[in-house]
N, C-alpha and C positions, 0 to 999 in steps of 0.2 A: 495545450503543448501534441503535435505529432509525434507520431512514434512506429519505427521498420518495428511489423514483428513477421516472424516464422509460425505459423499453422501447420504443424505435421511437414513442415517443407518448403509450404507453400507463402512466398511471400505478398503480403500484404502489408494497406496501413492502416494506419488506428489515429482519431487524435481523441485528446479526451475534450471535450470542452466543460464539463463542470464537474470535480473528484466526487466521491462517497462522501456520501448515506444515497445523496439524487444527482447520480448520474446522467452525461449527456455526452453523449460520441456519436464518433460517424468513421466507420468502418468501409474504405476503400471510397469510392462515390457514393456507395449509400447515404438513402437520406440519414438525419439527426433521431437517431435513437433516442432512450431516458431507460433507468433503471432503478429501481432503489435496490441498494446494498448493507447489508450489514454483516457484521463478523460476528457470528455467535463461539464459538472457541476459536484459537489460533488455529490456521491454515485453516476453517471452514467459511464458507463465505456464502449464505444465503440472498437470493438476488431474484426481485421481483419483477418480469418485464412481459408486455404485452400481454399482459393478467393470466400469467403462470408464472408457478416460486420454481425454481433448478434447487439445490443447493449443490454447493459444487466443493469438490476438494483437494487444494494446492497445494505439492511439497515445493521447494527450495531445493535445486540439482544446480552446482558451478554449471552457469554458461543460461542455464534453461531451469522451465518452470512446468512443472505435469500436473497438469489437470484432470480429474476425473468428475466427468459429468453423465447424469443417465445415462450410466452406463459404458460410457465409452470413457479411450485414454486421446488426451491432446500433450504431444511439447510441443509449447509455447518459448523462443528465444526471442527479449524484447531489446532493439536499440535505440534509438537517442540521438537522432544523428546531431542535433545541439551538446554534444556529451563528447563524443571526436575528436580528442586532439596526444597530440604523438604521448602527454604522459599517460591519459588515459588509459591509449590501449596497453601500452606497456603495464600500468596495475591491473586491470582489467575493472575499471570501478565501476561500477551499476549506475546506472541515472534516473532511479530511488528507491532511496534506503527505506527501514521499517524502523522504527522504536518500537521494542517487545518490553515488556515488564521479564527484568529477571527472575522472579518469585512471586507468589502471590501474595496478593492485598490487598487494600482503597488504597482508591481514587482520593487525594485529596486538595487537590489542586492538576487546574488544566489552564498552564500559563500564556498557552498559544493557540491561534485560531486559522481555520485555512483561510490559503493568502497569505499570513506576515512571511518577512525576510523577518530569517534567524543565522545568525554566526556560528562557528560551530565552538562546541561548548555552552550553548547558549540552552539553558531550561526548559523544557517541552513540556514536561508535566510532572508533578509530584505524589508516590507511591504512600504508604506507610506500610510498614511490615516487620512484626512484632517487635511496633512502639517505637519503630525506628521512620523518621520520614528518607525517602530515597531520592533526588532528584534525579529523572531521566532526562537526557544532558542529547541536545541534537549531533550528530555524528561531525557536521559540517555547513560549512555557509549553505543557504538559499531559499528555499521557499516553501512553506510545511502546504501539503496536499488535503491531509484531509485528517483529521479527529479521532481516532473511535473513542477515545478516554472521558466519561463523563465524571464526574466529581459525585464522590460518595459510592459509586459502583463498583463492585468487589470484581478480582481482576486474577487471573490465573498467571502460570507464571508461564514465558511463550506470547501468550495473548501480547496483538500490535495494537499500539498506543498512537503513536504518527503517523503519518510519512512525509520526507523531505523531499524533493528535489533538488 
């Protein structure tokens, strides 16, 4: 998947060859790179790349992300050229949507795997909270990019469980 990104106003192309947790990507014309990516808590990404460890804090804002990394702040706008259509431009739809847990709980079932095709409203992950099971559903039809949820794991409110493109 190729995306157009603007990092602090500088345009570049990134090609995602494999999604997290064992991510492979290519930035511009550079050689392919790999990184191990974990999400220890919502908005925090632990990245192991080139033998070095990085912690990135990501804040979502309308039309952009703000990433704090090693004392630096980056403003990033991401655009998926495949998603551009007149309807999407009017609605401002994002290319990738994150499905987060609405409350703290425990993951009892993971219903999809990365690469699976999903329909709007299809169940992705079941989270148990206060003795009730809540099925987290896909907000749209697409393909599952990543699944951070693991059966039996405890999750916090707002923790990303899966991403769909």
